[in-house]
C-alpha positions in Angstrom: -60.4 -44.3 12.8 -60.6 -40.8 14.2 -59.7 -37.8 12.0 -59.6 -34.1 12.6 -59.8 -31.0 10.4 -60.5 -27.3 10.7 -60.9 -24.1 8.7 -62.2 -25.5 5.5 -64.1 -22.2 4.8 -66.2 -23.8 2.1 -67.5 -21.1 -0.4 -65.2 -18.4 1.1 -63.5 -16.8 -1.9 -61.2 -14.5 0.0 -59.7 -17.3 2.0 -57.8 -18.4 -1.0 -55.7 -15.3 -1.2 -55.7 -14.7 2.6 -54.1 -18.1 3.3 -52.3 -18.5 0.0 -54.2 -21.7 -0.9 -53.2 -23.3 -4.2 -56.5 -22.6 -6.0 -57.7 -20.2 -8.6 -61.5 -20.4 -7.8 -63.7 -21.2 -4.9 -65.2 -24.0 -6.9 -61.8 -25.6 -7.4 -61.1 -25.3 -3.7 -64.5 -26.8 -2.7 -64.1 -29.7 -5.1 -60.5 -30.4 -3.9 -61.5 -30.2 -0.2 -64.5 -32.6 -0.7 -62.3 -35.0 -2.8 -59.5 -35.0 -0.2 -62.0 -35.6 2.6 -63.8 -38.4 0.9 -60.6 -40.1 -0.3 -59.4 -40.4 3.3 -62.6 -40.8 5.4 -64.9 -43.8 5.2 -68.5 -43.9 6.4 -67.3 -45.8 9.5 -64.8 -43.1 10.5 -65.3 -40.3 13.0 -64.2 -36.8 12.1 -64.0 -33.8 14.4 -64.3 -30.5 12.6 -62.6 -27.9 14.8 -64.5 -24.9 13.5 -65.0 -22.7 10.5 -66.7 -25.2 8.2 -68.4 -22.5 6.1 -69.6 -19.0 6.4 -72.3 -19.3 3.7 -75.3 -20.4 5.7 -77.3 -23.5 6.6 -78.5 -24.6 3.2 -75.0 -24.8 1.7 -73.6 -26.3 4.9 -76.3 -29.0 4.8 -75.5 -29.9 1.1 -71.8 -30.2 2.0 -72.3 -32.3 5.1 -74.5 -34.7 3.2 -71.7 -35.1 0.6 -68.9 -35.8 3.1 -68.3 -39.2 4.5 -68.0 -40.1 8.2 -69.7 -39.5 11.5 -69.2 -35.7 11.9 -68.6 -33.8 15.2 -68.4 -30.0 15.3 -66.3 -28.0 17.8 -67.6 -24.5 17.0 -65.4 -21.9 15.4 -66.0 -18.2 15.1 -67.6 -18.6 11.6 -70.0 -21.5 12.4 -73.2 -19.4 12.8 -75.1 -21.7 10.4 -75.5 -24.2 13.2 -77.9 -21.9 15.0 -80.1 -21.2 12.0 -83.7 -22.3 12.3 -83.5 -24.3 9.1 -80.4 -26.2 9.9 -80.7 -29.9 10.8 -78.4 -30.4 13.8 -78.6 -34.1 13.4 -76.1 -33.8 10.5 -73.6 -33.6 13.4 -73.3 -36.4 16.0 -72.5 -33.6 18.4 -71.9 -29.8 18.5 -69.7 -28.4 21.3 -67.5 -25.4 22.0 -64.8 -27.6 23.6 -64.2 -31.4 23.7 -61.7 -33.9 25.2 -61.3 -37.4 23.8 -58.9 -40.3 24.4 -57.6 -42.4 21.5 -54.9 -45.0 21.7 -54.2 -44.0 25.3 -53.5 -40.4 24.2 -55.7 -37.5 25.5 -56.7 -34.9 23.0 -58.1 -31.5 23.9 -60.2 -30.0 21.0 -60.8 -26.3 20.7 -61.1 -24.0 17.7 -58.6 -21.6 19.1 -55.0 -22.3 20.1 -54.4 -22.1 23.9 -51.2 -21.9 25.9 -52.1 -24.5 28.4 -54.8 -27.2 28.5 -56.0 -30.1 30.6 -53.2 -32.6 30.7 -50.6 -30.0 29.6 -47.1 -31.3 30.4 -48.6 -34.8 30.9 -48.8 -36.0 27.3 -52.1 -34.5 26.3 -52.2 -33.0 22.8 -54.1 -29.8 22.2 -55.7 -29.6 18.7 -56.9 -26.4 17.2 -57.4 -24.4 14.0 -58.2 -20.7 13.6 -54.8 -19.4 12.7 -54.4 -20.9 9.2 -50.9 -21.9 9.9 -48.8 -23.9 7.5 -46.8 -27.1 8.2 -43.9 -25.2 9.7 -46.0 -24.3 12.7 -46.6 -27.9 13.7 -42.9 -28.7 13.1 -41.8 -25.9 15.3 -44.1 -27.0 18.1 -42.7 -30.5 17.8 -39.1 -29.3 18.0 -40.0 -27.1 21.0 -41.7 -29.9 22.8 -45.1 -28.2 22.7 -47.8 -30.8 22.2 -50.1 -28.4 20.3 -51.1 -29.2 16.7 -53.0 -27.2 14.1 -55.4 -29.6 12.3 -56.5 -26.9 9.8 -56.4 -27.8 6.1 -53.8 -25.1 5.5 -51.3 -27.0 7.8 -52.2 -30.5 6.5 -52.1 -30.5 2.7 -55.8 -29.6 2.4 -56.9 -32.9 4.0 -58.0 -34.3 7.3 -55.3 -35.7 9.6 -55.8 -38.9 11.6 -55.3 -39.2 15.4 -52.7 -41.8 14.7 -50.7 -39.5 12.5 -50.7 -36.8 15.2 -49.6 -39.3 17.8 -46.8 -40.6 15.6 -45.8 -37.0 14.8 -45.1 -36.2 18.5 -44.1 -39.6 19.8 -42.2 -41.3 17.0 -39.0 -39.5 16.2 
């Protein structure tokens, strides 16, 4: 199975208040995000992280990545500077890109950290996935109602858990 997530912001204390996350401490947030991830993702699954994994450096990023299941891909966000650190083992990711396109179950997905107004396959069934904005569920619901095939895969819009490609396809195509 293929999954997506974004904007986990591990170890980022201010994100709790900024995005109104339901946590009292960063430790509680980190523990919940790790549990939610590992409860959904198996070691055979692929997961695309659409940016902003952590702002706290290569050492903490490495520890987290070792603890999380699945084959991990990173589409860089504006806070993923740890990837360029000399001490970071890039092999923890299957791939690191700024932009990516994939096809799953005959559906084209365009992956980018930032939301964009038009994308390759726009108006032809392609779904643009993004993070960055820390939207809540209502954003995705509004896009669905408006016929806009753009979906925020960030944890804030998806109950603090990764979302599967199948769930996104069903969200747009099964009414």
